[in-house]
C-alpha positions as a printed NumPy array, in Angstrom:
array([[  30.835, -110.904,   21.786],
       [  28.042, -108.469,   22.527],
       [  30.058, -106.854,   25.348],
       [  33.112, -106.525,   23.03 ],
       [  30.977, -104.803,   20.38 ],
       [  29.602, -102.45 ,   23.001],
       [  33.136, -101.699,   24.233],
       [  34.313, -100.86 ,   20.699],
       [  31.311,  -98.53 ,   20.247],
       [  32.068,  -96.716,   23.511],
       [  35.709,  -96.299,   22.464],
       [  34.711,  -94.886,   19.088],
       [  32.319,  -92.383,   20.73 ],
       [  35.037,  -91.301,   23.118],
       [  37.539,  -90.786,   20.249],
       [  34.999,  -88.706,   18.37 ],
       [  34.36 ,  -86.618,   21.496],
       [  38.038,  -85.962,   22.198],
       [  38.625,  -83.107,   19.692],
       [  35.49 ,  -81.307,   20.85 ],
       [  36.463,  -81.805,   24.511],
       [  39.944,  -80.416,   23.89 ],
       [  38.479,  -77.514,   21.998],
       [  36.08 ,  -76.805,   24.886],
       [  38.999,  -76.788,   27.33 ],
       [  41.   ,  -74.345,   25.154],
       [  38.147,  -71.887,   24.809],
       [  37.985,  -69.001,   27.291],
       [  34.366,  -68.393,   28.251],
       [  34.917,  -65.505,   30.579],
       [  32.994,  -62.414,   29.418],
       [  35.005,  -59.34 ,   28.487],
       [  33.864,  -55.888,   29.658],
       [  35.009,  -52.786,   27.804],
       [  34.006,  -49.195,   27.835],
       [  34.714,  -45.798,   26.334],
       [  34.211,  -42.412,   27.977],
       [  34.599,  -39.245,   25.953],
       [  34.223,  -35.912,   27.725],
       [  34.828,  -32.644,   25.919],
       [  34.612,  -28.86 ,   25.91 ],
       [  33.772,  -26.952,   22.724],
       [  33.968,  -23.202,   22.11 ],
       [  32.397,  -21.48 ,   19.095],
       [  34.337,  -18.271,   19.587],
       [  32.71 ,  -16.271,   16.764],
       [  29.247,  -17.075,   18.209],
       [  30.477,  -16.385,   21.747],
       [  29.168,  -19.78 ,   22.939],
       [  30.637,  -22.806,   24.621],
       [  29.568,  -26.053,   26.222],
       [  30.749,  -29.147,   28.104],
       [  29.434,  -32.517,   26.882],
       [  29.754,  -36.201,   27.64 ],
       [  29.846,  -37.47 ,   24.033],
       [  29.977,  -41.169,   24.96 ],
       [  29.779,  -43.311,   28.074],
       [  29.709,  -46.657,   26.298],
       [  29.821,  -50.089,   27.931],
       [  30.108,  -53.443,   26.106],
       [  29.96 ,  -57.076,   27.187],
       [  31.222,  -59.795,   24.86 ],
       [  32.397,  -63.394,   25.026],
       [  31.763,  -66.992,   23.949],
       [  29.239,  -69.542,   25.134],
       [  30.627,  -72.365,   22.925],
       [  33.716,  -72.52 ,   20.704],
       [  31.551,  -71.649,   17.72 ],
       [  29.07 ,  -69.121,   19.232],
       [  29.833,  -65.728,   20.678],
       [  27.871,  -62.577,   21.61 ],
       [  28.108,  -58.841,   22.146],
       [  25.836,  -56.422,   23.965],
       [  26.721,  -52.733,   23.962],
       [  24.922,  -49.761,   25.426],
       [  25.768,  -46.049,   25.471],
       [  24.707,  -44.491,   28.741],
       [  25.285,  -41.01 ,   27.251],
       [  25.3  ,  -40.594,   23.556],
       [  25.096,  -36.762,   23.688],
       [  23.011,  -37.131,   26.775],
       [  20.707,  -39.943,   25.462],
       [  20.769,  -43.574,   26.512],
       [  20.976,  -45.881,   23.461],
       [  21.175,  -49.649,   23.054],
       [  23.718,  -50.146,   20.239],
       [  24.949,  -53.707,   19.624],
       [  22.992,  -56.8  ,   20.642],
       [  23.91 ,  -59.788,   18.506],
       [  25.029,  -63.403,   18.443],
       [  27.69 ,  -64.668,   16.017],
       [  28.052,  -68.211,   14.776],
       [  31.486,  -69.269,   13.364],
       [  31.198,  -72.806,   11.984],
       [  34.447,  -72.336,   10.039],
       [  37.587,  -70.355,   10.869],
       [  37.083,  -67.801,    8.134],
       [  33.26 ,  -67.809,    7.92 ],
       [  30.753,  -66.175,   10.275],
       [  27.005,  -65.572,   10.589],
       [  25.794,  -62.68 ,   12.697],
       [  22.163,  -61.926,   13.667],
       [  20.824,  -59.134,   15.856],
       [  21.336,  -55.402,   16.221],
       [  24.571,  -53.984,   14.854],
       [  26.325,  -51.356,   12.761],
       [  25.764,  -52.294,    9.153],
       [  28.912,  -53.165,    7.086],
       [  29.551,  -49.949,    5.212],
       [  32.409,  -47.403,    4.756],
       [  35.703,  -47.083,    6.604],
       [  35.175,  -44.082,    8.871],
       [  31.558,  -44.742,    9.859],
       [  32.535,  -48.207,   11.106],
       [  35.093,  -46.93 ,   13.617],
       [  34.2  ,  -47.154,   17.273],
       [  34.506,  -43.88 ,   19.224],
       [  37.848,  -44.797,   20.781],
       [  39.313,  -45.587,   17.29 ],
       [  38.474,  -42.128,   15.841],
       [  41.352,  -39.849,   14.977],
       [  39.445,  -36.59 ,   15.514],
       [  37.223,  -35.366,   18.364],
       [  34.25 ,  -34.914,   15.949],
       [  33.35 ,  -37.373,   13.279],
       [  33.637,  -36.753,    9.526],
       [  30.474,  -36.   ,    7.571],
       [  30.572,  -39.589,    6.184],
       [  30.682,  -41.044,    9.692],
       [  28.111,  -38.685,   11.275],
       [  25.473,  -37.825,    8.624],
       [  25.8  ,  -39.756,    5.419],
       [  26.964,  -43.293,    6.322],
       [  26.062,  -43.734,    9.993],
       [  23.562,  -46.645,   10.073],
       [  22.754,  -49.168,   12.81 ],
       [  19.943,  -51.626,   12.225],
       [  18.523,  -55.07 ,   13.03 ],
       [  19.285,  -57.889,   10.653],
       [  21.707,  -60.652,    9.687],
       [  25.091,  -60.725,    7.987],
       [  27.454,  -63.25 ,    6.445],
       [  31.189,  -62.664,    6.577],
       [  33.978,  -64.539,    4.732],
       [  37.717,  -63.979,    4.839],
       [  40.174,  -65.52 ,    2.322],
       [  43.655,  -64.979,    0.975],
       [  44.811,  -64.401,   -2.625],
       [  48.312,  -63.367,   -1.732],
       [  46.737,  -60.743,    0.542],
       [  43.664,  -60.999,    2.81 ],
       [  40.202,  -60.076,    1.532],
       [  37.283,  -59.62 ,    3.927],
       [  33.745,  -59.799,    2.507],
       [  30.633,  -58.994,    4.527],
       [  27.033,  -58.404,    3.543],
       [  23.613,  -58.549,    5.093],
       [  19.928,  -57.835,    5.102],
       [  18.234,  -55.474,    7.544],
       [  14.793,  -54.345,    8.64 ],
       [  15.23 ,  -50.657,    8.069],
       [  13.454,  -50.111,   11.394],
       [  16.467,  -48.615,   13.16 ],
       [  17.159,  -49.475,   16.795],
       [  13.908,  -48.486,   18.492],
       [  11.118,  -49.495,   16.138],
       [  11.396,  -53.304,   15.982],
       [   8.368,  -54.78 ,   17.7  ],
       [   5.59 ,  -53.833,   15.265],
       [   7.754,  -53.255,   12.216],
       [   6.68 ,  -55.572,    9.368],
       [   8.182,  -54.409,    6.146],
       [   7.669,  -55.603,    2.564],
       [  11.182,  -54.608,    1.578],
       [  14.458,  -55.329,    3.331],
       [  17.454,  -53.05 ,    3.271],
       [  20.866,  -54.414,    2.356],
       [  24.49 ,  -53.542,    2.831],
       [  27.717,  -55.111,    1.502],
       [  31.416,  -54.313,    2.095],
       [  34.669,  -55.665,    0.646],
       [  38.039,  -54.908,    2.257],
       [  41.306,  -55.621,    0.458],
       [  44.246,  -55.62 ,    2.894],
       [  46.954,  -54.974,    0.371],
       [  50.746,  -55.386,    1.065],
       [  52.832,  -52.599,    2.629],
       [  50.013,  -51.26 ,    4.809],
       [  47.571,  -50.321,    1.985],
       [  43.825,  -50.948,    2.187],
       [  41.032,  -50.587,   -0.354],
       [  37.396,  -50.694,    0.802],
       [  34.297,  -50.835,   -1.393],
       [  30.745,  -50.595,   -0.028],
       [  27.186,  -50.435,   -1.188],
       [  23.987,  -49.956,    0.798],
       [  20.262,  -49.433,    0.39 ],
       [  18.153,  -47.798,    3.085],
       [  14.523,  -46.686,    3.215],
       [  14.065,  -44.116,    5.99 ],
       [  10.408,  -43.478,    5.108],
       [   8.672,  -43.926,    1.72 ],
       [  11.748,  -43.282,   -0.467],
       [  14.594,  -45.693,   -1.034],
       [  18.09 ,  -44.279,   -0.842],
       [  21.167,  -45.889,   -2.443],
       [  24.691,  -45.311,   -1.184],
       [  27.99 ,  -46.14 ,   -2.895],
       [  31.315,  -45.767,   -1.145],
       [  35.005,  -46.197,   -2.007],
       [  37.855,  -45.607,    0.392],
       [  41.563,  -46.3  ,    0.763],
       [  44.231,  -45.803,    3.372],
       [  47.919,  -46.279,    3.989],
       [  49.071,  -47.186,    7.501],
       [  52.6  ,  -47.468,    8.852],
       [  54.442,  -47.03 ,   12.092],
       [  54.314,  -43.214,   11.879],
       [  51.701,  -42.438,    9.222],
       [  48.014,  -42.954,    8.501],
       [  46.75 ,  -41.387,    5.251],
       [  43.136,  -41.942,    4.292],
       [  40.619,  -40.787,    1.636],
       [  36.979,  -41.775,    1.18 ],
       [  34.199,  -40.805,   -1.234],
       [  30.509,  -41.502,   -0.818],
       [  27.701,  -40.947,   -3.34 ],
       [  24.117,  -40.88 ,   -2.022],
       [  21.272,  -41.232,   -4.593],
       [  17.578,  -40.9  ,   -3.884],
       [  14.889,  -42.974,   -5.648],
       [  13.009,  -41.171,   -8.416],
       [  15.235,  -38.11 ,   -7.914],
       [  13.264,  -37.257,   -4.794],
       [  16.271,  -35.2  ,   -3.697],
       [  19.408,  -34.228,   -5.547],
       [  22.229,  -36.757,   -5.231],
       [  24.737,  -36.017,   -2.528],
       [  28.534,  -36.126,   -2.825],
       [  30.532,  -36.611,    0.382],
       [  34.324,  -36.664,    0.827],
       [  36.645,  -37.219,    3.748],
       [  40.462,  -37.099,    3.585],
       [  42.988,  -36.818,    6.373],
       [  46.604,  -37.3  ,    7.371],
       [  47.894,  -38.382,   10.76 ],
       [  51.553,  -38.437,   11.801],
       [  52.614,  -40.132,   15.075],
       [  55.721,  -38.971,   16.944],
       [  56.674,  -41.458,   19.697],
       [  58.269,  -40.206,   22.863],
       [  60.751,  -42.095,   25.004],
       [  60.412,  -39.994,   28.104],
       [  57.866,  -37.715,   29.756],
       [  54.18 ,  -37.734,   30.536],
       [  52.99 ,  -38.75 ,   27.042],
       [  53.783,  -41.849,   25.034],
       [  52.941,  -40.274,   21.701],
       [  52.063,  -36.994,   20.062],
       [  50.017,  -37.104,   16.856],
       [  49.591,  -34.255,   14.372],
       [  46.454,  -34.358,   12.189],
       [  44.903,  -32.489,    9.308],
       [  41.553,  -33.199,    7.612],
       [  39.397,  -31.885,    4.833],
       [  35.781,  -33.115,    4.424],
       [  32.912,  -31.94 ,    2.264],
       [  29.23 ,  -32.691,    1.905],
       [  26.67 ,  -31.327,   -0.514],
       [  23.081,  -30.418,    0.44 ],
       [  21.893,  -33.55 ,    2.276],
       [  18.596,  -35.14 ,    3.286],
       [  18.433,  -37.932,    5.804],
       [  15.341,  -39.225,    3.962],
       [  12.634,  -37.758,    6.115],
       [   9.849,  -35.74 ,    4.434],
       [   7.822,  -32.669,    5.235],
       [   4.   ,  -32.322,    5.45 ],
       [   3.771,  -32.277,    1.652],
       [   5.754,  -35.547,    1.263],
       [   8.878,  -33.845,   -0.091],
       [  12.29 ,  -34.806,    1.324],
       [  13.584,  -32.198,    3.72 ],
       [  17.022,  -30.588,    3.755],
       [  18.798,  -32.019,    6.799],
       [  22.28 ,  -30.542,    6.353],
       [  23.489,  -27.611,    4.244],
       [  26.318,  -27.912,    1.79 ],
       [  29.62 ,  -27.232,    3.486],
       [  33.377,  -27.633,    3.457],
       [  35.431,  -28.105,    6.635],
       [  39.092,  -27.901,    7.514],
       [  40.23 ,  -29.515,   10.726],
       [  43.649,  -29.33 ,   12.332],
       [  44.647,  -30.936,   15.582],
       [  47.018,  -32.614,   18.012],
       [  46.431,  -35.785,   19.978],
       [  48.392,  -36.484,   23.161],
       [  48.435,  -40.154,   24.076],
       [  49.069,  -41.137,   27.688],
       [  49.067,  -44.847,   26.938],
       [  48.994,  -47.125,   23.887],
       [  47.128,  -45.599,   20.906],
       [  43.359,  -45.268,   21.4  ],
       [  43.502,  -46.102,   25.112],
       [  43.916,  -42.728,   26.815],
       [  44.072,  -39.653,   24.579],
       [  43.658,  -35.892,   24.792],
       [  42.432,  -34.503,   21.495],
       [  42.658,  -30.81 ,   20.67 ],
       [  41.04 ,  -29.808,   17.36 ],
       [  40.151,  -26.621,   15.515],
       [  37.373,  -26.818,   12.911],
       [  36.83 ,  -24.162,   10.277],
       [  33.5  ,  -24.411,    8.298],
       [  32.68 ,  -22.888,    4.956],
       [  29.022,  -22.369,    3.858],
       [  27.294,  -20.513,    1.014],
       [  26.015,  -17.109,    2.033],
       [  22.345,  -18.061,    2.478],
       [  22.768,  -21.562,    3.939],
       [  20.909,  -22.463,    7.123],
       [  23.538,  -23.451,    9.712],
       [  22.906,  -25.802,   12.581],
       [  23.668,  -24.427,   16.061],
       [  26.555,  -26.85 ,   16.699],
       [  28.267,  -26.555,   13.304],
       [  30.135,  -23.283,   13.419],
       [  33.886,  -22.692,   13.622],
       [  35.041,  -24.14 ,   16.945],
       [  37.837,  -25.33 ,   19.166],
       [  37.35 ,  -28.819,   20.735],
       [  39.276,  -30.272,   23.665],
       [  38.368,  -33.905,   24.32 ],
       [  39.505,  -36.452,   26.893],
       [  39.003,  -40.072,   25.848],
       [  39.54 ,  -43.173,   27.97 ],
       [  39.106,  -46.777,   26.776],
       [  39.042,  -49.644,   29.286]])
C-alpha cells in the first residue's frame, strides 16, 4: 500500500513537471549577438569645415536563461569617439503579455528617442531624440500589452536619476519616473503618449510628449510634439516638434533593393539640459532653432540592415543666437550596417 502511494506521488510529480520540461525544450537559449556601425562624413560648406566620424560602433548580447527570464547587455565602442555602456538589464516575463525589467536601459518615453541607431530614418537625430527626450537611466519598469480590438502597450518605471556612470554612491531621496502608452490602431496608425520626470541637478524637469505616425508598404508619416517644463519656472518652458515623411520606392533589379525619399522639419525653443552655472541658475544648452532636412536613403538589403544615407540640413537661428560648432548647415553622407 505504501509503495503504491509512493508510485502515485511520483507519477503526479512527473505529470506536473511535463509542461515545464516541454517548455524548456522549446526555448532557444543560444545568445544572440547584434551590432550597428555608422560611419559618416559631414561638410559644413558655409563654414568651410568637414569631418569624418564613427557615430556608432554598437554591440549587443541578448538571450534567455530560462523560459521566463532573459537579458540584454549593450555597449557602444564609439559613441562619437567615447565608449559607453548602454543597456544592461534582466527581464522577467511571468505571463505572456506582462514583463518586469530591472537594470540599465533607455527609459520608456517618446517615439523618436526610443529608436535604435539602425532604425533611424535620418543620419542625424531629431531635436527630440538628441537633446530633449534622450534619457538612459538605471531603474525598473513594468510592461503590459492587451487588446481592445487593437493592441495597446503600456510601460512605466522608476529610475535613479543618476544616469549611466554615477550609480555606486548615488543615494537619492527622490526617484524619477517615466510612462508610455502606445496604441497600435488599425490600418497602420499609431498614437503614443508619454510623460517623464527627471532631476538633472537640483531642479526637477517635467516632460510631456504626444506623437502619431502612419506606416504602410511605401509610406511612413510621423509627427511628435514635446513640452518640457522646469520646476519653479527655473527656465522657460521648451516646445519641441518633429515631423517627417518617408517614401520607399522598391527596386526589382540593380545594386539597391530600395530607394527612400525623405523630408523633415523640426524645431526647438531655447533649451536647458538642467545643469546650472556658478550662481545656481539653469544654463542655456541649445539655442532656439528651426531645421529643414531633405535626403535620400539607398538600401542594399532589407530596410535598416545596410543603408547609405545622404542628407542636407538647413538651420535657422535668430540673429544673436550662440550656435554650436556642429550645428550649422551641412551635407551628411552616412554608411550604416546592422548585423
